[in-house]
C-alpha positions in Angstrom: 16.2 127.2 20.7 19.5 127.9 21.9 21.3 125.8 20.3 21.7 127.0 16.2 22.7 123.8 14.5 21.5 122.7 11.0 18.9 120.8 11.5 19.4 119.0 8.6 22.3 116.0 10.1 20.6 116.4 13.8 17.6 115.0 12.4 18.4 112.2 10.3 20.1 111.2 13.2 17.0 112.1 15.7 18.6 113.7 18.5 17.0 117.0 18.2 13.7 117.4 20.2 11.6 120.6 19.7 11.7 123.7 21.6 8.6 123.0 23.7 10.2 119.4 24.9 13.8 120.8 25.1 16.2 124.0 25.9 19.9 123.4 26.1 22.1 125.2 28.2 24.0 125.9 25.5 24.9 128.8 22.6 26.4 127.3 19.6 28.7 129.9 17.1 28.0 130.0 13.7 30.4 131.5 11.3 29.5 132.5 7.7 30.0 130.9 4.5 33.9 132.1 3.8 34.7 131.7 6.9 34.4 127.9 7.0 36.0 128.2 3.4 38.6 129.7 5.6 38.8 127.1 8.0 38.6 124.1 5.2 41.3 125.5 3.5 43.6 125.7 6.5 43.0 122.1 7.2 44.1 121.1 3.4 40.5 120.4 2.2 39.7 121.5 -1.6 37.6 124.6 -1.3 37.0 127.0 -4.7 39.2 130.2 -4.2 37.1 133.1 -3.4 37.7 136.5 -2.0 35.0 138.7 0.2 33.8 142.3 -0.4 31.5 144.8 1.6 31.2 147.2 -1.8 31.2 147.4 -5.4 34.7 149.2 -5.7 36.2 147.2 -3.4 34.9 144.2 -5.5 35.7 145.8 -8.9 39.7 146.3 -7.5 39.0 142.1 -6.5 38.0 140.8 -9.8 40.3 142.0 -12.1 43.3 139.1 -11.1 40.5 136.9 -9.9 40.1 134.8 -13.7 37.6 132.4 -14.3 35.1 131.0 -16.4 32.2 131.4 -14.2 31.5 133.4 -10.8 29.2 132.5 -7.8 28.3 135.7 -6.1 26.8 134.8 -2.7 25.6 136.8 0.0 26.7 136.1 3.3 24.1 135.6 6.2 23.2 133.0 8.7 20.4 131.4 6.7 20.0 128.5 3.8 17.7 129.1 0.9 20.0 132.0 -0.5 19.5 131.1 -4.0 15.9 131.8 -4.1 15.8 134.5 -1.7 14.3 137.6 -2.5 15.6 141.5 -1.9 12.5 143.5 -1.0 14.4 147.3 -1.8 17.1 145.6 -4.6 16.6 144.6 -8.1 14.0 141.6 -8.6 16.2 139.8 -10.5 19.0 139.6 -8.4 18.5 137.0 -5.5 21.1 136.1 -2.6 23.4 134.0 -5.3 24.0 135.3 -8.6 26.0 132.6 -11.6 27.6 134.5 -13.9 30.8 134.3 -16.3 30.7 138.0 -16.7 33.0 139.6 -14.1 31.3 142.9 -14.6 27.9 141.4 -13.5 29.9 139.7 -10.6 30.9 143.0 -9.6 28.2 144.8 -10.2 25.3 142.9 -8.1 27.3 143.4 -5.2 25.3 147.2 -4.9 22.1 145.0 -4.6 23.2 143.1 -2.2 25.0 144.7 0.4 22.8 147.0 2.4 20.0 145.1 1.6 17.9 142.9 3.3 17.4 139.4 1.9 14.7 137.3 2.7 14.8 133.2 2.5 12.4 130.8 4.1 15.0 130.6 7.0 15.3 134.9 7.7 12.6 136.3 9.9 9.7 138.1 8.0 12.0 141.4 7.5 14.7 139.4 6.2 18.6 139.9 7.3 20.6 142.5 6.2 23.6 141.7 4.0 27.0 143.1 4.9 29.7 141.2 3.4 29.1 139.4 -0.2 31.5 136.1 -1.1 33.1 136.1 -4.6 33.7 132.3 -5.7 35.3 130.3 -8.5 32.5 128.5 -10.1 33.5 124.9 -10.2 31.5 122.9 -13.6 30.1 120.0 -10.6 30.0 116.4 -12.5 27.6 115.0 -9.1 26.7 116.0 -5.7 26.8 114.0 -2.9 26.7 114.8 0.9 28.9 114.5 3.9 28.3 115.7 7.9 30.5 114.9 10.9 29.0 115.5 13.9 28.5 114.5 17.9 25.9 112.1 18.3 24.5 110.7 21.3 23.3 107.5 20.7 26.8 107.0 19.4 29.0 108.7 22.8 30.7 110.1 19.9 31.4 111.3 16.4 29.6 110.1 13.6 29.6 110.7 10.1 26.6 110.7 8.0 26.7 110.1 4.3 23.9 110.3 1.4 25.0 110.1 -2.4 22.3 112.2 -3.1 23.7 115.6 -1.9 22.6 119.2 -3.2 19.0 118.8 -2.1 17.3 118.8 1.3 19.3 116.1 3.2 15.6 115.3 5.2 13.4 114.8 2.3 15.9 112.1 0.9 16.0 110.4 4.4 12.3 110.4 4.5 11.7 109.4 0.9 15.3 107.4 -0.3 16.6 105.8 3.7 18.6 103.9 2.0 20.7 106.3 0.2 21.5 107.4 3.9 24.7 106.1 5.5 25.8 106.3 9.7 29.2 105.3 10.1 30.0 106.2 14.1 33.8 107.0 14.3 36.0 105.5 17.4 37.1 109.1 18.7 40.4 107.1 19.9 41.4 105.8 16.4 39.9 107.9 14.6 38.8 107.9 10.6 41.2 105.4 9.1 41.8 104.6 5.4 39.4 101.8 5.6 36.8 103.7 7.0 37.4 106.7 4.5 37.4 104.8 1.6 34.4 102.7 2.7 32.5 106.0 2.9 33.8 107.1 -0.5 32.6 104.2 -2.0 29.4 104.3 -0.6 28.8 108.0 -1.6 29.9 106.3 -5.1 33.1 107.6 -6.1 35.2 105.9 -8.8 38.6 104.8 -9.6 40.8 107.8 -8.8 37.8 110.3 -7.4 37.3 107.3 -4.7 40.7 107.9 -3.1 40.6 111.5 -3.5 37.4 111.7 -1.5 39.0 109.4 0.9 41.9 111.8 1.7 39.3 114.6 2.1 37.1 112.7 4.6 39.9 112.4 6.7 41.5 116.0 6.1 37.4 117.0 7.0 37.4 114.9 10.3 40.8 116.4 11.4 39.3 119.5 11.0 36.9 118.4 12.9 38.7 117.2 16.0 41.1 120.2 16.1 38.3 122.8 16.5 36.3 121.4 18.6 33.6 121.3 16.1 29.8 119.7 16.5 29.1 119.7 13.1 30.7 120.0 9.7 28.7 119.7 7.2 29.0 119.4 3.6 26.3 120.1 1.1 27.3 119.1 -1.5 30.5 117.6 -1.5 31.0 117.0 -5.3 33.1 115.7 -7.9 33.5 117.9 -10.9 33.8 117.3 -14.8 37.3 117.6 -14.7 37.4 115.2 -12.1 38.5 116.6 -8.8 36.8 116.4 -5.2 35.2 119.7 -3.5 33.8 121.1 -0.8 31.2 123.6 -1.8 29.3 124.3 1.1 30.0 123.9 4.4 28.5 124.7 7.3 30.1 124.6 11.1 28.8 124.4 14.4 31.7 124.6 17.4 30.9 123.8 21.4 30.7 127.1 23.6 32.7 124.8 25.9 35.9 124.7 24.5 35.4 128.4 23.4 39.0 129.1 26.2 41.0 127.2 23.6 39.4 127.9 20.4 40.0 131.9 20.8 41.0 132.6 17.5 37.8 130.8 16.1 35.3 132.3 18.5 36.9 135.4 17.9 35.0 135.6 14.0 31.7 135.8 15.6 30.6 139.2 15.3 26.8 138.3 16.6 25.5 140.4 13.5 22.7 138.2 13.6 22.1 137.3 16.7 19.3 139.3 18.6 21.4 142.1 20.9 19.7 140.5 24.1 21.2 137.4 24.0 24.6 138.9 23.0 24.1 141.1 26.2 23.2 138.6 28.5 26.0 135.7 27.6 28.0 138.5 28.6 27.0 138.4 31.8 26.8 134.4 32.1 22.9 134.6 31.6 21.0 132.0 28.8 18.7 134.2 27.6 16.4 133.5 24.6 13.1 136.3 23.5 10.0 135.0 22.3 6.7 137.0 21.6 4.8 137.1 24.5 4.3 140.3 27.3 5.3 137.8 30.8 9.0 137.7 31.0 10.7 135.0 33.0 13.6 135.0 35.6 14.2 130.9 36.3 17.0 128.7 37.3 17.0 125.9 35.5 16.3 125.3 32.5 13.7 122.6 33.3 12.2 125.2 35.4 12.4 127.6 33.0 10.3 125.6 30.4 7.7 124.4 33.2 7.1 128.3 33.8 6.3 128.5 29.9 4.0 126.0 30.1 1.9 127.0 32.8 1.8 130.7 32.0 0.6 129.7 28.4 -1.4 126.6 30.4 -3.3 129.9 32.1 -3.6 131.9 29.3 -0.3 133.7 29.2 2.3 134.2 26.7 5.9 134.1 28.2 8.5 136.9 26.5 11.1 134.9 26.8 13.5 132.0 28.2 15.6 133.3 31.1 18.0 130.8 32.8 20.2 132.4 35.9 21.9 129.5 36.7 23.1 127.4 39.7 25.6 130.0 41.0 24.2 133.6 40.1 24.6 136.7 41.9 22.9 139.6 42.9 24.8 141.7 40.2 23.2 138.8 37.6 19.8 139.6 38.9 20.3 143.2 38.3 21.3 142.1 34.5 18.9 139.9 33.7 16.1 142.6 34.9 18.1 145.3 32.6 18.0 142.5 29.5 14.4 141.3 30.0 12.2 144.8 30.4 14.6 146.6 27.6 11.2 144.3 25.7 9.0 146.9 25.2 6.4 144.2 25.0 7.0 143.0 28.5 3.6 144.2 30.7 4.7 141.8 33.5 8.1 139.9 35.1 7.6 136.7 36.9 10.4 135.2 39.1 10.4 131.8 39.7 13.5 130.2 41.9 14.0 126.5 43.1 16.5 127.5 45.8 19.0 124.4 45.7 22.7 125.0 45.0 20.9 129.1 44.4 20.4 131.2 48.0 16.6 132.7 47.9 18.5 135.3 50.1 20.6 136.2 47.5 18.0 136.3 45.1 15.7 138.5 47.1 19.0 141.3 47.8 18.9 141.1 43.8 15.4 141.7 43.1 15.0 144.5 45.6 18.2 146.3 44.5 17.3 145.8 40.5 13.4 147.1 41.8 15.0 150.1 42.9 18.0 151.1 40.9 15.1 150.6 37.7 12.3 152.1 39.1 10.5 149.1 37.9 7.1 149.7 36.3 5.6 146.6 35.2 3.7 144.0 38.2 6.5 141.9 39.6 5.4 138.3 40.4 7.9 136.3 42.6 7.9 132.7 43.8 10.7 131.1 45.6 11.3 128.1 47.2 14.3 126.4 48.6 17.5 127.5 50.3 17.1 130.4 52.8 13.0 130.7 51.4 12.0 132.3 54.7 14.7 134.3 54.9 14.6 135.8 51.3 10.5 136.2 51.6 11.3 138.5 55.3 13.4 140.8 53.0 10.8 141.2 50.0 7.8 141.8 52.9 10.6 144.4 55.2 11.2 146.1 51.0 8.0 147.7 51.4 8.1 147.1 47.6 4.9 146.3 45.5 6.2 142.9 44.9 3.6 140.5 44.4 4.5 137.1 46.0 3.1 133.5 45.3 2.6 130.6 47.0 3.3 127.9 44.2 4.1 128.1 40.8 0.6 127.5 39.2 -0.8 130.7 42.0 2.3 132.4 40.5 1.2 132.1 36.9 -2.4 133.0 37.5 -1.1 136.1 39.6 1.5 137.0 36.3 -1.3 136.7 33.7 -4.0 138.5 35.9 -2.3 141.5 36.8 -1.7 142.3 33.0 -5.4 141.7 32.5 
């Protein structure tokens, strides 16, 4: 999916569909855990004290003034399951999360995390390289709950999903104990009132003074959600401690990229370290790209048409190498950049262009294809299916180019030719 959002809360609301049936033309900014904690802290939410480091030496210096009874050391990657993760090139007893009461052990573990790849159930098989580690105060958890604020299509606005059964796989809770999942739609004009916050705190089973504290945290979290144009703020676990405090222990924040123009400080936090370089490159040129495992590259305008193109390639025995939507206002320059990005994949053995010209001018696409073909000296078969605005002029341009471009009369014909060109 192009949307890299937490599946837990989305599935609870049943708003997500599989990649096979739907791809949204949207990229999501994901922050590392320490970055999310910094934002929570900025808006008055209660989080553990922490510092971030990228070396054992730096950690040893910082931890001298970091005095707590217990420490949590967490590898910073955009994947869950770190506590059960493994470092194939590190020490076998070190996972992505270490809890210790010894400063030396906390600082010493850094060298076995930074610079090594961590493998969890949510990473690629080869793992993800750890470049930063967060060392945080360990709080004594008395009870764990779950809280998430997100945009919900069914509610046509924000909704809060809460459960007194937190700290575990919330999807499992929804499946086995649905009565423990609560959903509270929020009127975006009124926000989270004291009444709503207290009602949610009560459903989360906070008692006495802790109920008031939890309600205040919920209001601050919603304030953050609105202020930063978040699409999701997920706190799991949202806890009460043995010394009667309320903490946001682990946070997952997502943001809609349509708000990037007014959230420049937040979007500047994304270093794209864990993103496919081709996705990052495509984003620079206003293209929607995601790499797949096949060998027939696709260049299409429109997410729905792109999905149909991928399906028909598979139906004819081929495998799509990517999803690439050039959008409705594509230029010749963008066509070249799209070619460059998709052919950088060494697995690509053929390239299928499928354009339905409505807003898009087919002649613009044809000129872009010809220029890209010549400039790149394309070495794989190029199959083109064009239909719509200025299609006759576009076909004439392709024919007169005298380039070895295979044209197709329809999408099924294009897919068959693409598959056959490889065989």
